[in-house]
N, C-alpha and C positions, 0 to 999 in steps of 0.2 A: 401499320402502327395502330396500337389500341388507343381507346379514348383516354385511359389513364396516362399513357405516355405523352399524349399531345397536350394534356391539360395540367398535369402535375407541375407545380412550381415550388421554389424554395419558400416563398411567402405562404403558400397553402400548407406546406409541411410544418412551418413555424406555427401557424394558427391551430394546427392539430395539437401541438404541444400546449398551447394556451388553453384549449378546450379540456385537455386531460387534467391540467393543473386546476382549472376552475372546478372540476368535480370534487377535488379534495380540499380546496382552499378554505371553505367554510366549515369543515369538520374540525372541531376543537380538540378531538381526542388524540390524533396521531402525533408522534414525536420524531419519527424517522420516515422519510420517503426515499425509496431507491428507484431510480430510473434504470430499467433493465433494457439495454439497447444493443444493436449490432454495432460493429466497428464503424460502419458507414455513417451511423447516426450520432456518434459521440460529439462531433464538432458542433452540430446545430443545437444539441442539448446544452453544451457548454455555453454557446452564445445566448441561448434562452435564459440561462441563469445569470449571465453577465448583463443582459439587458434589464432583467428585473432588479439588478443591483444598481442600475443607473436611473436617472430621472425619467427615462422613457418607460420604465416598468409600469405595468397596469394593475398589479396586485398590491394590497395594502401592507403586506409583510415588508419589513426592512431586511434586505438580503445582504449578507456578508460572505466574503470568500476567504477561506484559510488556505494558504499556499504551503504550509508545513508538510513535508513528505511523511507519509505514514511509516511508523516503525513498529516492529513486533514487540518492542519493549514499551508497554503502556505508560510506565512512569516517565520515561524519556520523551515519549510522544506528547503526553499531556503537558510536560514542562515546556516543550518547544511551542505548543499551541499557546500556552500562557504568555510566553515571551513574545510571540508574534502579536498577540492582542495588545500587550503593553506597548509594543513598538508603534502601534497606530497612534498613540497619544504622546509618545516621547521622541519619536524620530520624524522629522518633517522636512525632508530634503526637497519636496515639491509641494508648494502651497495648495495645489489642487487635491492633495491627499490628506490635508489637515481636516480631519472629521470635526473636531471641536470648533475650529474657527468657522467652518462652513455653517454649522448649526447656530453659532453665535451671530454670524452675519445675517442669518434668516430670522433671528429673534426667537429661536425655538428652545434655547436652554433656560430651564426654570432655575437651575442652580449650577454652580461649578462642579466639574467632575474630574477626578484623578484616580486612576486604577490603584487599588490597595495592594501594593507590592509586598506587604508583610504576610499576605495569605500564602498558604502552601499551594504550589502550582499544580492543581488537580482539575479534572473536568468539572467536578461539582462546584469548585470555587470559581471556575471560568463562567459557568452559567449564572452563578450568584452575582458576579461582578457585572456581567452584561445586563442583567435585570436591574441592577442598581443604576447603571448608565441609562437604561431605558426610562427609569423613573425620573431622571433629570430632564427629559425631553418633553416639551409641551405637546399635548394631544396624542401621546403614545399609549395611554392607559389600556385601550382595547386591542392594540396592534401587537404583533409578535416579531421577534428577531428570528430570521431564517438563516441558518449557518450552512454554507455550501462547502463540501469537501470534494474537490475534483477527483476523478478516477485515478488510481495508481496505474503505472505502466502494466501491460499484460503479464510481464514476468514478475511483477512486484508482489509483496506480501498480501495476505488476505486480511480484510478488515472486520470479518464477521465477529471475531472474539471481542474486539474493542467496542464495537457498536452494541453487542449483547451486554457487555459489562456496564456501559453507561446507561443503557435502558433499564437494566436490573437495579442499578443504583438509584435511578429516577431522574428523568429530564423534566424540569419544572414547566408549568404552564407559562407561556410567553417565549419559550425557546423551541425551535424546530431544527432538525438536522436533515440534510439532503445530500445524496451522493449519486454518482452514475456508476453503473456496473456493466460489464461486458456479458452479453447473453451467452456467448459461446465459451467464456472462460470466467465463470462467476467468482468474484472475490468477497461478496457479501451475501452469503447464503442464509438469509433469514426468512422465515415464513411470514406471510401477511397476517396481521392481527389488528386489534383496535389501536395499537401503538405503532404498527409498522405498515406503511403503504407501499405496494409495488406498482409502478407505472410502466407499462410495456407498449410504447408507441409503435404503431405499424406504419413506418414511413418508407418512401422509395426515393431516397436522396440521390442515388446515381442518376435516375431519370430526371428528377427535379433540376439537378445541376445542368445536365445536358440540355434540357428544354430551355432553361434560362440563358445558357450560353448561346444556343441557336437563336433565341429571340433577340438577344442584346449583343450579338457578336461584334457589331460595329463600335460599340462603346465599352466593351468588356475590358477591364483592367487586368494587367498581368498579375497573377497570383504570387504572393510572396514565397520565398524559399522556405520560410518557417511553416507556412500553411501546407505547401506541397509535401514537406517532410512529414508533418503529422498525418497527412492522408496516406503517405507511403508506408508509414508504420503499420497502419491497419491492413494495407495490401499485403505486406510481408506476413503479418500474423494470419491472414486468411490463407496464404499459401501453405502454411504448416498443415492444413487439413488435407492438402492434395498430395503430399509426400512426393513431390516432383522436384528432383535436384536441379534440372536445367531451368525450370521456372524459378526456383528459389535463387539460383545464381543471378538470373536477370534482375529480379526484383530487389534483392539485397544490394546488388551493384548500383541500382538506381537510388536506393536508400542512402548508401554511403556517399554517393555523388551529391545528392541533395543536402546531406548534412554538412558537406564542405562548403556548399554555396551559402549556407547560413552565416558562415564566418564565425560561428560560436564553438569554441573548443569543447565545452561540456556536451553540446548536442552531438558533436562528432564522436565523442567517446561513448555516449549513450547509444549511438547508432551501431557501434562495434558490438556492444553488449546485446542489442536486439538481434543482430545478425547471428551472434553465438547461440542465443536462445532458440532462434528459428531453426538453425541447423541441428541443434540438439533435438528439437521436436520431430525432425524427419530422420533421426538416427544417422546423420552424417557427422560422426565424431571427429574426423580429421579437421574439417572446416570449423566445427564448433570449438575445437581446441585452439586453432589458430586465432580466431576472433576473440576468444576469451583471453588469450595471452595479450593480444593487442589492447583489449579493454583494461586489463590489469595494469599494463605499462602506462597507458594514458591517464587512468584514474589516480595512479600513484603520483604522477606529476601534478595533478590538481590538488591532491592532499598535501604535497610538499609546499604548494603555493597557498595553502590554507583556504582553498576553495571548498565550500560546503557541498558542492555537487559531486566531489570526488568520492567520498566514503560510500554513499549508497550504491553507486555503480561498482566500486571496487569490491564490496562484500558480495554483491550478486555475481560478479565475474569469478571471484575466488570460489564461491560455492559451486558454480557450474564447472569450473576447472577440476575441482576436487571430485565432483560427481562423475565426470568423464574418466578420471584416473581410477576411481574405485570400480567403475563399471568394467574397466579393462583389467581388473584384478591387480593393478599397480598400487597396492595398498600403502606401502611405505611412502611413496611420493604423494599419495592423497593425504596421508596423515600430516605431511609437512605443510600442505596448504591449509588444512583444518586448524593446525596449531598457529599458523600465521594469522588466520582469521580470529582465533580466540585472543591472541596477544594484542592485535590491533584493536579489537572490540573493547578490551580492557581500557586502552588509551582513550577510546571514544565514549567511555562509560555506557556501552551498549551491552547490558546484561544478557539479553536474549541471544545475541550472536556469540557472546563469550560461552554461554551454555552450549550452543549448537556446535561450535568448534571443538570443544572438549568432548561433547557427547559422541560426535561422529568419529573422533579419534579413538575413543573408548571402544566403540563397536568394531572398528577396523583392527585394533589390537586384539580384541576378542576373536576375530576371525583368524588372526595370525597365531592364536593360542599363546599369546603373551599376557597371561592373566594379571600379573602384577601391574603392568602398564595400563591394561584395560581398566582395572579397578581404580588406579590413581586418576585416570582421566574422567571416569564416571563420577568420582567424588568431586573433582574440580568442576564438572558440569553442574552437579547439584549445588555446590557452593555458589556458583554464579546465578543459578536459577532461584536461589533463596532471596535474591534482590528483586525478583519480580513480584507482582501482586499475587495474592493467594489464588484468585480465580484464574489467572494466567497459568500458574503452575498446574492447577487441576485440569486444564484443558489443552495442554501443550505437550511438546516432546520432553518436558521435565519428567513425565511419567515413564518414558522410555529409559532415561538415565537411571531413574529409581529402580526400575525392574532389573536392569543389567547389574547395578550395584548390589542389589539383594542376591541375585544369582551368584555373583562372584564371591561374595562374603560367605554364602552358604557352602560353596565349593571349598572354601578355605577351612570350613569347620570351626570358625571362631565364633563361639556363642556370645562372648562379650561384645565383639564388634557388631554382631547381628542385633543384639538387644539395643545397643546405642543407635544403630541405623533405624530400627523400627520406631524407637522413641522420637528420633529426629523427623522421620516421615510423618508421624502423627502430628507433630508441631507444624510442619510445612504444608501438609495436605488436609489435615482434619481427622476426626475419629474414623471416618470411612475410608481411610487410605488404602486398606487391603482391597476393597472392591474396585478401586481405581487402577491399581498396579497388577492385579491378578486376573484381568479380563482376558478373553481369547485373543484379542488383538495384541495386548501387551506380551503375551507368551511368545508371539512371533519374534520378539526382540531376541529371544534365547537361541534362535535358529541361525546357524552359520550357513552362508552360501556354499555350494559345492566348490571345493578347491580345484584350481587348475594345476596341472603338473608344472606350470611355470610360475606358480605363486611363490 
């Protein structure tokens, strides 16, 4: 046994995180820090952020945690963040969560504060309101608010675009953003700069846990089902790199068993989705298909019960199910799922997923050489995408829908329609729209996959 294995402890690994944070804490320039870590290290990083949010924290920044799940639709995401912030001051089911009363009890409020709910629910206004809140607290003039965004699930959407957008718009002095990213499955692919810090802790958590368990085995408490479940998620995701079906069967079986032990229905349905994604990653489409179906059924039940946990899992499962069908060249069945996604996304006011559902339907109709339906769905996708922020349109699959629509209109030979479409794209994308939709990557949209004799 090596010296590291005998000496490494959870406390030592935690102090390594403190030392890393200390290196950037006094730097006033940065606005976003990304912890880039292995699956094994995510838990202790999350605990580090939670401890800093508590009275036990050692750094001067005031840490806040936003639980709002990330959405590809920036407008909807920022609206949800705004609503979560307002709820801190308007919903007080537990006195221990009453921020204002705690500050008043400590004699730290210089003046009363109420969120200005007349403001448009944007990130810029959220920063503005939080700074106004900070100005009402005694002794906070030199301190900062540090806003922690927990990592998304490994199969979840990427946050690079949103973070880039808010950084470009400008995050003011006094506000810092922090998130955790998976080293092997990056969701926030931003380069380090004066505004962006990357922290890459080199930890050995499995050994630290084993050493502490060996040392304290007589007094070690049983780990909760929730904690074991979160650890098992990372084990399953690690298995996707090994492409071993028997190993995956064993680990996903344990994942599903632990999800039932939690007694939480949303956790059980999320486990089904994780299993589906894991089998998709190792090209086992039959089991992926089965678990995706189960996740769809379960999440639909949550949606019918108005549980907010239902829709995020449902849309991920629908996308996966449709992708499996499209991969098998069962295009018409895949279209049915993409249309279901688009229609439900309309009900959920999720413009991005509405666009995606219609965009993928358009591409599959194009592969079926049904150009009228392909154009109709491409135009529906563009109409949905028009509700997104301009920067989102310029950096997303909106460009794919635009390229396909242009191709189909040109094939029609309708110059009037083409002129209208080009004018509309200039409005939606800007004067450089041609350079965005006529790149080499965009031209790949025009290519059909080779047809199967069974297509």
